[in-house]
C-alpha positions as CSV (number, residue, x, y, z in Angstrom):
1,M,10.5,24.5,-0.7
2,K,8.2,22.7,-3.2
3,Y,6.4,21.0,-0.2
4,L,5.9,24.3,1.5
5,V,4.6,25.9,-1.7
6,A,2.2,23.0,-2.1
7,R,1.0,23.4,1.5
8,S,0.3,27.1,0.9
9,L,-1.6,26.3,-2.3
10,D,-3.7,23.7,-0.5
11,L,-4.7,26.2,2.3
12,P,-7.9,27.6,0.7
13,T,-9.2,24.0,0.0
14,R,-8.4,23.0,3.6
15,I,-10.2,26.0,5.0
16,A,-13.2,25.4,2.8
17,R,-13.5,21.8,3.9
18,R,-13.2,22.7,7.6
19,L,-15.9,25.4,7.3
20,R,-18.2,22.9,5.6
21,G,-17.4,20.2,8.2
22,R,-16.1,17.8,5.6
23,S,-13.0,15.7,5.5
24,A,-11.2,14.2,2.6
25,D,-9.9,10.6,2.9
26,Y,-7.4,9.5,0.2
27,R,-8.3,5.9,1.0
28,Q,-11.9,6.5,-0.1
29,F,-10.7,8.0,-3.3
30,L,-8.4,5.0,-3.9
31,F,-11.2,2.6,-3.1
32,D,-13.4,4.4,-5.7
33,E,-10.7,4.2,-8.3
34,L,-10.3,0.5,-7.6
35,T,-14.0,-0.4,-7.8
36,A,-14.2,1.4,-11.1
37,R,-11.6,-1.0,-12.5
38,L,-13.1,-4.2,-11.2
39,H,-14.8,-6.4,-13.8
40,E,-16.7,-8.3,-11.2
41,K,-17.0,-8.2,-7.4
42,P,-14.1,-10.1,-5.7
43,K,-15.1,-13.2,-3.8
44,R,-11.9,-13.3,-1.8
45,I,-10.3,-10.1,-0.3
46,L,-7.1,-9.7,1.7
47,E,-6.3,-6.5,3.7
48,I,-2.9,-5.9,5.1
49,G,-2.7,-3.6,8.1
50,P,-6.4,-2.6,8.7
51,R,-5.7,0.1,11.3
52,D,-8.9,1.9,12.1
53,G,-11.3,-0.4,10.2
54,E,-12.5,2.3,7.6
55,D,-11.0,0.4,4.7
56,T,-12.3,-2.9,6.1
57,R,-15.8,-1.4,6.1
58,R,-15.4,-0.3,2.5
59,L,-14.1,-3.7,1.4
60,S,-16.9,-5.5,3.2
61,S,-19.4,-3.4,1.2
62,L,-18.3,-5.4,-1.8
63,A,-19.9,-8.4,-0.1
64,P,-17.1,-10.9,-0.6
65,D,-17.4,-14.5,0.5
66,T,-14.1,-14.2,2.4
67,L,-12.5,-11.1,3.9
68,V,-9.1,-11.8,5.6
69,L,-7.2,-9.2,7.7
70,V,-3.6,-9.5,8.6
71,D,-1.9,-7.4,11.2
72,L,1.0,-7.5,13.7
73,P,0.6,-8.7,17.3
74,D,0.9,-5.3,18.8
75,K,-2.0,-4.1,16.7
76,E,-4.4,-6.9,17.6
77,E,-6.1,-5.1,20.5
78,R,-6.8,-2.0,18.5
79,V,-8.3,-4.1,15.6
80,R,-10.5,-6.1,17.8
81,Q,-12.1,-3.0,19.2
82,W,-13.9,-2.4,15.9
83,L,-13.8,-5.8,14.3
84,G,-17.2,-6.9,15.6
85,R,-18.9,-4.0,13.8
86,I,-17.9,-5.2,10.4
87,E,-20.7,-6.9,8.4
88,G,-20.2,-10.2,6.7
89,P,-17.6,-12.9,7.2
90,V,-14.2,-11.6,8.3
91,E,-11.1,-13.3,9.7
92,L,-8.2,-11.8,11.5
93,I,-4.8,-13.4,11.2
94,V,-2.3,-12.0,13.8
95,G,1.2,-12.4,12.4
96,N,3.9,-11.0,10.1
97,L,3.1,-10.9,6.4
98,M,6.7,-11.7,5.5
99,Y,7.5,-14.5,7.9
100,D,4.3,-16.3,9.0
101,A,3.8,-19.6,7.3
102,R,0.0,-19.4,7.8
103,I,-0.1,-16.3,5.6
104,A,2.2,-17.7,2.9
105,A,-0.1,-20.8,2.7
106,L,-3.3,-18.8,2.1
107,E,-5.2,-19.4,-1.1
108,P,-4.6,-16.5,-3.5
109,F,-7.1,-13.6,-3.4
110,D,-9.1,-11.7,-6.0
111,L,-8.2,-8.5,-4.4
112,V,-5.3,-7.5,-2.1
113,W,-5.5,-4.1,-0.3
114,C,-2.4,-2.7,1.3
115,T,-2.1,1.0,2.4
116,G,0.4,2.6,4.7
117,V,2.5,-0.6,5.2
118,L,5.2,-0.9,2.6
119,Y,7.5,1.8,3.9
120,H,7.6,0.2,7.3
121,N,9.3,-2.9,5.8
122,P,12.9,-2.6,4.7
123,E,12.5,-5.7,2.5
124,Q,10.2,-3.9,0.1
125,L,10.8,-5.7,-3.1
126,R,10.4,-9.0,-1.3
127,M,7.2,-7.7,0.2
128,V,5.8,-6.7,-3.2
129,R,6.6,-10.2,-4.4
130,R,4.7,-11.7,-1.4
131,L,1.7,-9.6,-2.3
132,F,2.0,-10.9,-5.9
133,D,1.9,-14.5,-4.6
134,L,-1.2,-13.7,-2.5
135,T,-3.0,-12.3,-5.6
136,R,-4.6,-14.8,-8.0
137,P,-3.9,-14.4,-11.7
138,G,-6.2,-11.8,-13.0
139,G,-6.7,-10.4,-9.5
140,Y,-5.9,-6.8,-8.3
141,L,-3.5,-5.2,-5.9
142,A,-4.0,-1.7,-4.5
143,L,-0.7,-0.6,-3.0
144,E,-0.2,2.7,-1.2
145,S,2.9,4.0,0.6
146,A,4.7,7.0,1.9
147,T,7.5,8.0,-0.5
148,A,10.9,9.6,-0.8
149,R,11.0,13.0,0.9
150,R,14.2,14.7,-0.3
151,P,13.2,17.1,-3.2
152,A,16.0,16.0,-5.4
153,L,15.0,12.3,-5.2
154,R,11.2,12.5,-5.4
155,D,11.2,12.1,-9.2
156,E,14.0,9.5,-9.3
157,N,13.7,5.7,-9.4
158,C,15.3,5.1,-6.1
159,V,15.0,4.3,-2.4
160,E,16.1,6.7,0.4
161,I,17.9,5.1,3.3
162,W,17.2,6.8,6.6
163,H,19.8,5.4,8.8
164,G,22.3,7.2,11.0
165,I,20.6,10.5,10.2
166,D,20.2,13.3,12.8
167,K,16.7,13.4,14.4
168,S,16.3,17.1,13.3
169,V,16.5,15.9,9.7
170,H,13.8,13.3,10.3
171,R,11.6,16.0,11.8
172,K,12.3,18.4,9.0
173,H,11.1,15.9,6.4
174,H,8.3,14.4,8.6
175,V,9.9,11.0,8.8
176,S,9.3,8.8,11.8
177,K,12.4,7.5,13.6
178,N,11.4,3.9,13.0
179,I,11.4,4.4,9.2
180,T,14.6,3.3,7.4
181,H,13.6,2.9,3.7
182,L,11.4,5.4,1.7
183,P,10.9,4.4,-1.9
184,S,10.1,6.8,-4.6
185,A,6.8,6.5,-6.5
186,K,8.8,5.3,-9.6
187,A,10.4,2.6,-7.5
188,I,7.1,1.2,-6.2
189,R,5.7,1.0,-9.7
190,A,8.9,-0.6,-11.0
191,W,8.7,-3.3,-8.3
192,M,5.1,-4.1,-9.1
193,E,6.0,-4.5,-12.8
194,M,9.1,-6.5,-12.1
195,V,7.3,-9.1,-10.0
196,G,4.6,-9.6,-12.6
197,F,1.8,-7.0,-12.2
198,T,0.4,-5.5,-15.4
199,D,-1.6,-2.4,-16.2
200,V,0.0,-0.7,-13.2
201,A,-1.7,2.7,-13.0
202,P,-1.0,5.5,-10.6
203,S,-3.8,6.7,-8.4
204,R,-4.8,10.4,-8.0
205,C,-6.2,9.7,-4.5
206,H,-3.6,11.9,-2.7
207,R,-3.8,14.7,-5.3
208,K,-7.6,14.9,-4.7
209,V,-6.8,15.7,-1.1
210,G,-4.0,18.2,-1.7
211,R,-0.8,18.9,-3.5
212,A,1.4,18.5,-0.4
213,L,0.1,15.0,0.3
214,A,0.7,14.0,-3.3
215,L,4.4,14.9,-2.9
216,S,4.9,12.5,0.0
217,R,2.7,9.5,-0.8
218,A,1.8,7.4,-3.8
219,A,-0.6,4.6,-4.7
220,F,-0.9,2.2,-7.6
221,I,-3.5,-0.3,-8.8
222,G,-2.2,-3.3,-10.8
223,R,-3.5,-6.6,-12.1
224,R,-1.6,-9.8,-11.6
225,S,-0.4,-11.6,-14.7
226,N,-0.3,-15.4,-15.0
227,E,3.5,-15.6,-14.6
228,A,5.9,-14.1,-12.0
229,G,8.6,-11.8,-13.2
230,V,12.0,-13.4,-13.7
231,Y,15.2,-11.4,-12.9
232,Y,17.8,-13.2,-14.9
233,E,19.0,-16.6,-16.0
234,H,22.1,-17.9,-14.2
235,V,23.8,-21.3,-14.4
236,G,20.8,-22.6,-16.3
237,G,18.1,-21.4,-13.8
238,N,15.6,-18.6,-13.8
239,Y,15.5,-16.5,-10.6
240,A,12.2,-14.9,-9.8
241,V,12.3,-11.4,-8.5
242,G,11.9,-11.0,-4.8
243,A,11.4,-14.7,-4.1
244,A,14.2,-15.2,-1.6
245,Q,13.4,-17.7,1.1
């Protein structure tokens, strides 16, 4: 019900945008928030899941010395269709962020940009830890994701498990059949802080597009601290959050 109310409240804004021939891209708003936080232009940038190249174009406008893109093998053809139009040095690594040794061995980056990827991975805490490892101390992570859909869970610190659920329920909540884990916004922020990001701030990028979008997605910008987060001490050893091999 809350989502439907939000959709109805967004209707005048959507109509006005259509009449003016304008579109609102939450990724542009997120990029603007990020650049406002940067103390200096990043020399090394990593983008996870570049999709249509719009974010890549924005990131390349920062004129980094190195811009590395990572995407899965089944996305390679789509990425190469626009890759040649990106200005400046850019490298594409085709592989899985979580399991490709080439990616794990990369020198850390001043900025890591990851939108629309986290909720596709069931190992979400481990993925956030991998993004931490790929960010240099003092560097920034911009992390955006779809979030929990059930109204009773949206404001909880939790993860929804979408397994063995009727397809009609998936359709009702606009959840793709290949999605199994949807974290709440609070869970994403907690993971970022647990692994060692500081000054983790929520973005208003979705709210600037509409209330309904803000109910189903979330984004955060955080800065990496010098030390990784430690979960607990057991048998004389500290175990870092999300660092399973």
